[in-house]
N, C-alpha and C positions, 0 to 999 in steps of 0.2 A: 721435647716429647715427654709426656707425663709417664708416671710409673705404670698406670693402667695400659697405656699404649705399648710400653716396653714389654709387657707380659703377653700381649696379643700375638698370636701366630701371624705369619705373613698372609697378606690378602689372598694369594692364590690357594694357600692351604685352607684358609677359612671358607673360601668359595667352594672348594672340594668337599669340606665338611658339611656345608649347607646342602650340597647336592646329595650327599650320603643320607642325610636326614630325610630329604625329599624322597629319595628312592625307597628308603625304608617305609615311609608313610604310604607311598603309592603301591608298593608291593603288599603292604598290610591291608590296604583298602581292597586290593584285588583278591586277597585271601578271604576277606570277610564277605564281599559281595558276589564273588564268582565272575566279576567282569574282568576283561583283560586289563593289564596295567595301562596299555596304550589308550584304552577308552577313558580312563580316569585322569590321565595327564592334563588335558586342557582345563578340566575343572580344578585340579590341584594348582596349576600355574596361575589361574585367574583368581583363586580364592585364598591360597595359602603360601605361595612362593615368596611374596613380599614380607610376610611375617617371619618365615624361616630365614630369609636374607637378613632382616633386621636383627634377629637374635644372634647372628654371627657377625654383625657389624660390617656387612658388605653390601654393595650396591645391588648386586644380583648373585645368584648362585651359578656354579659352573655347569651350564646347560649341556655341554658336550659330555661331561662326566655323568650327569644325571641320565641323559639319553642312553649312553653306553651301559649304565648300571641297570635301569629298569627294563630295557629291552633285552639285555644279556641275561639277566636273572630269569625273565619270562621264557626266553628261548631255551635256556639250559636248566630249567627247573628240575626235571627228572634226574639229570646228572648231579646237580647240586644236592638234591635231597638224598641221593645215594651216598655221596661223600659225607654229608652231615650225619646220616644214619651210621656209617662206618666209624665215625669219630665219637659217637656216643658210648658211654660206658655200658657194660652189660646191665640189663634190666631196664634200660631206657630205649624208647623207640621214638621215631619222629612224630608219631601220632600223639605222644604225651606232651610235646612242646606247646607252649602258648603260641598263638599265631604271631604275636609281635616278636617273640624270640625267633621263630622260624623266619620271619621277614629279615631280621637283623642278621641271622646266620647265613641266609641265602645271599644277601648282599656282600657280606664279608667273604664268604666262600668264593663268590664270583670274582671279586677283586684278587683274591689269592691265586686263583687258577687261571684267570684270563687277562690280568693286567700286571705282567711281570715288571713293568717300569716303575711301579709303586712299591717301595720297600715293604716286605712282609711284616716286619716288626711295627711299622707305622700303621699298616692295615689293622693288625690285631689290637694295638693299643687304642686306635681311633674307634673301632667298633665296640671295644669294651667300654670306653667313655660314653659313646652314644647309647649303648644298651642301658646304662645307668639312667640316662635322661628318658629312656623309653619305659622304665620301670621293670627291666629284666634283671635277672641275677647276673651281675657283672662277672663274678668268678666263673660261673658256668659258661657264659659266652666267651670269655677269655680262654678258658681251658679248651673248648671245642675248636675255636679258631686257631689257637696255638698248635693243637694237634694237626689240624689241616695244613697249617703253614709248614710244619716239620715234614709232612708228606709231599706237599705240592712244591715246596721250595727247599729241597734237601740241602743243596750247596749253600744257599744264602743263610739258612737257619743254623747251619753247623759251622759257620766260619767265624 
């Protein structure tokens, strides 16, 4: 096994990362077009999923995680936005966020609040890394999600 392979995360982790990128893109598209995320999924899967999978060096993305994420974010959008708004520092409102940042934060917030089987620190660091690839302010995304994690996963984050 070469050095490059040694440094790659395990395939299931990379498949989940690919699903996260896809969910961010699907939710971002929904924000821009006003279409429901579910309406955009078939188009995304047929045009972009292979490229996302290739970039993570996996055969396919984790479709179950993708479905849970885009559907969960859409169903819980108001609750997630309230959590994100509460996590923002004074002077910031959710309306000031770039749409891509909002898509990233919604996906991360959903995982933190609705997927307790995924470690909170892994969620925060993964979305911070993905936010960099999306052109977001990494420190901002990290700070907001870390704050959410400390509220949503009190025992886990303080142990």
